[in-house]
C-alpha positions as CSV (number, residue, x, y, z in Angstrom):
1,X,-0.1,0.1,0.0
2,X,1.3,3.4,-0.8
3,X,2.5,5.5,2.5
4,X,2.5,9.0,2.2
5,X,3.9,11.5,4.9
6,X,1.7,14.5,6.0
7,X,3.6,17.9,5.6
8,X,3.7,18.2,9.2
9,X,5.3,14.5,9.9
10,X,8.0,15.6,7.0
11,X,8.8,18.6,9.2
12,X,8.8,16.3,12.2
13,X,11.3,14.1,10.6
14,X,13.5,16.9,9.3
15,X,13.7,18.3,13.1
16,X,14.5,15.1,14.8
17,X,16.7,14.2,12.2
18,X,18.7,17.6,12.3
19,X,18.7,17.2,16.0
20,X,20.6,13.8,16.3
21,X,22.8,14.8,13.5
22,X,23.9,17.7,15.5
23,X,24.7,15.4,18.5
24,X,26.5,13.0,16.1
25,X,27.6,12.9,12.7
26,X,25.7,10.1,11.3
27,X,23.1,9.5,13.9
28,X,20.7,11.6,11.8
29,X,21.0,9.5,8.8
30,X,20.5,6.6,11.1
31,X,17.4,7.9,12.2
32,X,16.0,8.6,8.9
33,X,17.0,5.0,7.8
34,X,15.2,3.8,10.6
35,X,11.6,5.9,9.8
36,X,12.2,4.7,6.1
37,X,12.4,1.1,7.3
38,X,9.3,1.6,9.3
39,X,7.4,3.2,6.5
40,X,8.3,0.0,4.2
41,X,6.8,-2.2,7.1
42,X,3.5,-0.3,7.6
43,X,3.1,-0.4,3.9
44,X,3.2,-4.1,3.8
45,X,0.8,-4.8,6.4
46,X,-0.8,-1.3,7.8
47,X,-3.5,-3.0,9.9
48,X,-0.9,-5.2,12.1
49,X,-0.3,-2.2,14.6
50,X,-2.4,-1.1,17.5
51,X,-4.1,2.0,17.7
52,X,-2.5,5.3,19.3
53,X,-3.3,5.2,23.2
54,X,-5.4,8.1,24.1
55,X,-6.7,9.1,20.5
56,X,-10.4,8.8,19.7
57,X,-11.9,5.5,18.2
58,X,-13.6,7.2,15.4
59,X,-10.0,8.6,14.1
60,X,-8.6,5.0,13.7
61,X,-4.9,6.3,14.4
62,X,-2.2,3.7,14.5
63,X,1.2,3.6,16.3
64,X,4.4,2.0,14.9
65,X,7.0,2.5,17.6
66,X,10.8,2.5,16.2
67,X,13.3,0.1,17.9
68,X,16.0,2.2,18.1
69,X,15.1,5.8,18.8
70,X,12.2,7.0,21.4
71,X,9.8,8.1,18.3
72,X,6.5,6.4,17.0
73,X,4.8,7.0,13.7
74,X,1.4,8.2,14.1
75,X,-0.9,7.1,11.1
76,X,-4.6,6.5,9.8
77,X,-5.6,4.7,6.8
78,X,-7.5,5.6,3.7
79,X,-9.2,3.2,1.1
80,X,-6.0,3.4,-0.8
81,X,-3.3,4.5,1.1
82,X,-1.7,5.2,4.4
83,X,-1.0,8.7,6.0
84,X,1.8,8.9,8.3
85,X,0.6,12.0,10.4
86,X,3.4,12.3,12.5
87,X,7.2,11.3,13.3
88,X,6.4,11.9,17.1
89,X,8.8,11.8,20.1
90,X,7.3,9.0,22.7
91,X,7.5,11.2,25.7
92,X,7.6,15.0,24.8
93,X,4.4,16.9,23.4
94,X,1.8,14.2,23.6
95,X,-0.9,14.7,20.9
96,X,0.4,17.9,19.2
97,X,-0.2,16.4,16.1
98,X,-4.2,15.2,16.7
99,X,-5.3,18.4,14.6
100,X,-3.6,16.7,11.4
101,X,-5.8,13.9,11.4
102,X,-8.6,15.8,9.5
103,X,-6.5,16.9,6.6
104,X,-4.9,14.2,4.3
105,X,-1.7,16.4,3.4
C-alpha cells in the first residue's frame, strides 16, 4: 500500500533528524533510515499495528514504535493509502499532531 507523509510529519522527521545529526554525525542519517524501514513495514501490513493510546476511536489512528529511537509513527488508513500524520517523540508533547488527523496532507 502507498505510504504518504503529511507535511507536518515531514517537518517532524527533518527536525528530529537534524537534532540527532547535531549530536553525532551520522546519527541523523541512521534515524532517517530507521523511519524509512518503518514506512516500508507499515506499507506491507498497515493493519498490524495497534491504535494510538488516548486517540479517539473514530479517528482510527495507529502507532508504529521505532526500535532504536524513542519515536513513534502515527498514521491513519485511507482506502488506497496510509497517511503518516507524525513522527512523534514518545515522551514529548503528546498529541500535538492530532489536528492533522482531519487533513490528508
